[in-house]
N, C-alpha and C positions, 0 to 999 in steps of 0.2 A: 594333331592329335586325337585320336578319334575316340570317344567314352561311351558306355552303353548306358541304360538308364537307371542302372541301379547308382549310379555317381563313382562309380571306376575307371580308371584312367586305360586305355589300351597296354601304358608300360607296369600295370597292376598295382599302381600307387593309387591310394587311395585321396581322391580331392573331398580337401576339407575346405567347407564354408569359413569365409574371412567374418568376424561376427562384425555384427552390423546394426546402427541404428532404427532401422527399418521395421516397420510396423509387420507381422507378422499375417500371413496371409490367410481373407475371408475363408478357406479347406476347414484348417486348421480350429477354427472356432466353434464347424458345426456341434449340431447337437445338445449347446450350453453347457460346452465343454469350459468356454473363457470365464465362467460367474468364479468367484473366488474359493467359493462353497465346494466346486468339483476342480479345484487348480491342487494337482501330487506335488507340489513345490510350497505351499500357500504359507508352511510354517516355518521353514529358509527363511522366504522372503521378509512374513510378519517377523523375523529373528533379525534381522537386516534392516528393515522401517523400523522399530523399534529402538534399536540402538541410534543410531540416524534421529528418530528423535528426539530423545532423551539430551543427545548433544547440543541437536538444537533450541529446543527449550530451554538448558540449561544455560546457553553461552545467554537465549532472551533475556532471563529475568537477570544477568549479572546486567548487562545493558540497559536494562529499562532500573535497576539499584540506582547506576551511575547518572542518571538525568537527563536533560532535555536532549543536549549537545551530542551528546553520544547516541543517544537515538537517532537526531539526525543523522550524525556519521555512517550509524547501522544503512539506514534508509540509501544513503549514495554509494554505499558501497555494493548493496543489493541493485542499485539501477544499475552503475558498472554492470555488474556481472547478469543484469539481466540483459543491457543493450547491447553485449558481448557478443551470447549465444544467440540473438535475432540476424547481429550482424552475421553470422557465422553460418546462419540456419541456407542463405540465397550465395554465400563465396564460393566461387570458383578457381580456386587455385592458380589452376593454368592460365586464365584470365587473371587476376590481381599479379602474376609476374611479370606481365607485359603493362602491369599499371603502377608503376615504384609513387609513393606518394598515396596512391588511392584511397588505402585505408585511413589513413593518415587524416586526407579530409573530412572523411565520415565523422573520428571524434572531436575535428575543430568542431564542426555542428552540433556536436553533443555538448561540450563544455562551452560553447555561446549559448544554447537552451538551457543548462545549468545557469551559468552568473541570470540571466533573465528572467526564470522564473524564480528562483532561491530568491534575486535581487527584490522581486516585485513583493514576493510573502513575508521576508524577514527583514526589511528594510528597517520599521520604526523597531524592532529591537534591538538592532546595530546602532541606531542613531542615540538611545536610552543609553546602549553598551558604552557608548563615546562619551556623553553630554560632558563627562566632568572636564575632559581636555580638551581646550578651546581649537587647538591645531586639529588635530586627529579630528574632532567634532565638522570644522571647517572643510576637511577632505574627505567624509565621508558623507558629508550635507551634497556639496558637488558632485563627487561620484555619485549618489541616487539622483539627484536631478538630472543629468544626463545618462543616468544608466538604459536609456531604451533607445539614446541616440547611440551608444558604443555598442551594446547588442547586436543594433541594425547593421552598423556598421563591418563590425563583426561577422555578419551574417552577407552580408554581399561582398566580404573579402572572398568568402568561402566562396558565393556563386561565380565569383571570377574566377579563382583558385580550378573548378569545376571546367567552367568555357574552355579556359588554356590547355588542359588537360584532356581536351576529347580527342580521340584517335580515328581513323580512318576504320571499319570491320568492328570496331569496340561500339559503337553511337548506342548499340539494341543494350548492350550490356551495365555497360557507365548511367543511361538514363533509366535503367532497369535498377538501378545501386542507389543512387541518386534519391528515387522516386521509395525505394524501401527502407531506405534512411528516416527519411520526414516520415513516414508513413510509425515506423520506430519510435520519433522521439515525440511524437504526438501521442501514441498509444502508452509509451515512459512515461511521460513528465506529465501530462493529462491529469494524469490518476494520478502516482504517486507524491504530486506537489499535494493535492490533499490528506496525504499522511503527513508531511511536515507543516501544515495546518492545522489542524487535529493537534497534533503534539504539544504546538506551543498555547495551544488554549485550554491546554492540558492535560498531563499524560493518560489520564484516565480516557477522552475519547479517541486516542490513539489504542491503548492498551487491551479495552473490553470489546472495540469491534474485532480487533485481530485478534483477540481470544480466543471471541465465538466460532471464527471459521478454524481454526485450530481445531476446537472441542467439535465443532461438527464434523472436520474429517476424519477426524481420528473415528468420531464415531459410527458413521459411514460407514467407514473399514470395518470394522470390528464386528456392528450387525450384520453386512454381508458378510464377514468374513464367518459365523459361523452359523447365519440362517438363512443368506440370500437364498433365494429362489426366482423370484420372477425379473426378467431385464426390468429394466427403468427406461434406459432411451439409447438405442443403435449406437450412438456417438460415442457413448462409452461403455462397451459391453461389460464393464466389469462394476457397473454400479445396480444397482439390487433398488425394486419400491422395499424392500424391510431394511436395507442401510440408509436409503433417503428418510421413511417414518421414524427411525428409531434413533437416528441423529438430532430429526426436526423435534424432539421431545427432550432428547437430552440437552439441547442447545437452548429451548427455552427456559427449563428449570436454573440450567447454568447462569444465563443472563440475569435472571432472579435475583439468585444466589450472589454470581460474584460481584454486581453493582452494590449488594449490600454494605460484602464485603470489602472493595477497593474504595466508597466512597466516604469510609470515616479516614484516611488515609488525606493531608493537607498536602501533600508530595505528589500525589497522585493528581486530586481536583484542581490546583490555583492552578490560573495560566502564566507564565513564564514571560514575562517583557522585554527583560533582554536577553544577552547573551550570554550571562553568565554561568554558572556550576554550580552556585550556595544552595543550599536547602533554602523551597521558599514555605513560607506563613503566611496564610492569608485569611480573611473572615470570609468562612465556606457559604457559597452559593445558598438559598435557600431552597433547595434541591436535593441537599446532600444535610438537608438536618430531620432528622423522621420527625414523622407522625403518626401518630399512635393512636393504636382501634382496640376498640374492645370486643372479644369473640363473643358470639352471640350464645343464648342463653340454651340453647341446646348441647352447648359442652356440659359431661360431666363435674362436678363438686369437686374429686378429687383431681382432675390435670391442673396441672403446677402452675402453669398460663393464665388468666385473666385479660388479658390485653397483647399486642403483639406490637412493634415497631416496625415501620416501611417506610422509605428516604422516596420521595416522588421521583429520584430518578431511577428507579426498580421499572414505574409501571413505564417509562420510556426506552427499558432498558428492553421491557419485553418488544419493541417493535422493530427494537436492532436484532434481538435475534430472532422474529419470525423474519427480518432480510435475509439475514445467516442464514437462516434456514432452506428458504423457498429461491429467494431469490439470487444471491449471490449462488449457488450452485453452477449457476448458468454459464459464469465466467470460467468454470472448468472444462464444461461441455464445448462452452466457443473453443478453448484451448486446444480439446480434442480434436475437435472437425477443423480447425488450422492444422493439424500435428496431421492430420490424414490426409487434408489435403495435399501438403509437400513428403508423404510417406515417410515418418518419424515416427519414431515411439517417443520420444521424448525433447526437449528441447536441447538437455546436453546430461552430462552424466557426475556433473560434481556435487551432489548428494545421493550418497548411496543408497537404493532401496526407492528413490523419490524423484529421481531423473535430476534435471538442473532447475539452478535458481526459480527461473521463470514458470516449470513447473506447481511450483508450491506458489507462487504470487499471483496466479488467475484471478481465482477470486479474492483476495486482497484486497489484489485495486478496483474491484467494483465495492467491495466492503466500504472503501478509505472515502469513497465518492459519498455516497451513499450518506455514511455519518457524517461525513460537514456540512453536507444539504441538510441534513435534519438538523442539527447541532445549531446552524444558522437560522433557520427556520420555527424551529419550535423551543430553543434554549435561551438564545442570546434574544436580552430584553428589543420587542422593536420600541420600545418610546425611550423618547430620549432623558435624562437625570442632569441634577447640575451636577453632579459627581463624575459620568462617562463624557460632557462636554468640557467639563475642567481635565479629565486626564486627555483628552484629546488636543486640547491645548498647548498643555505641558508637553504632550507626543510629539505634534507635528509642527508648531509655532517655534523660532529662534527666540531669543531673548529679548531682540528688540521689536520683533512683529510682536511679541506675548504683551512689550510695553507700548506699544506703537495702539494695540486693540483696549490697555487696560485707558490711557486718555481719550480717546473714542467714547468708550464706554462712559467714560467719568463726565466730559461733557454731552453726551444725550441726558444722562441725569439728571446734568444742571436744568440744562432745558425743560424736561417735562416737570422739575421743582417749579421755576417760575413761570411755565403753562399753566401749570392746575393752581397757582397764587393769582 
């Protein structure tokens, strides 16, 4: 069937293009028409994006209110969607039909990685949850003791499964998928595992960084929508310097204010030491206790406030805000370059106006790693106190081990006492 340059076939029928996830051609972006400020359909796109954002923020707030376990469950669901989107990115239906069970092998590696990562991160919380039940305590302690061996042999089982399913003329596709699966697991689990670690250190350390990324993204979109004129980076044609600068200022201010608001709630600041769902109460850390500063004398006498209260954590929040403004967006730029390499517009279409789950999590993963490293480096006390040592003894040693330690310490004290005499 012949066709001319107008796209009309010789039989007179108009050739309809199939909707695709591919990126538009560079020619269609000439003369800066790709900027949001020049987008003819920008108001319709903004309404769709805003509607989806309201639903996401509302659902996110509900999960936060429900507590640590539900937030963890949300992270697991997000991981599953991300892995599914990335698995599908290089998937070829024709080859998959010739390899029954091959896709199941990918998910075997996924759940093995999940068991390994979360078993390492949450083992103490799990032990603390079952301490009162001797049978469960022994069972869980045994599983934790041999968790690495169990995960290793699960991986070896998948490795043997892969070798046994190799087929002639399919080697390149199978080894490509095998490597792709491991890269996905490394990228997704290495970074999102820090998210879970942050949650159990205190919801504050998960919620504040995540909120700053959302605020930065929304502010960049709004400033770019109304004022964007100067392109920022070729990898993301709709990003502008106006949006980047406006979002940075907004994020820094928001970080300082939100840290003060969130730091007032023990539900957000207390660490969770088990896997229960009850409300938390604890003595707030010193960084969540306000410090008062007198205002300079050049303020007029009629000014109602003579001093201001600032929590030390607000200064730390500025560091998180600075990272969320300047460094975290490069996670989005990396994802944009990745999508261009594979000639797709979005990783998926599960969120109207936003693309896939992976499109929303690119910057979040980078931020989660930084928040964890910052918390461990500058927030967690580096010196050991009596309370910290006792906490480690009670959490990590069995009753018999604790009693043996008690007897040994008693012997040491007696020997020292007689030695001094």
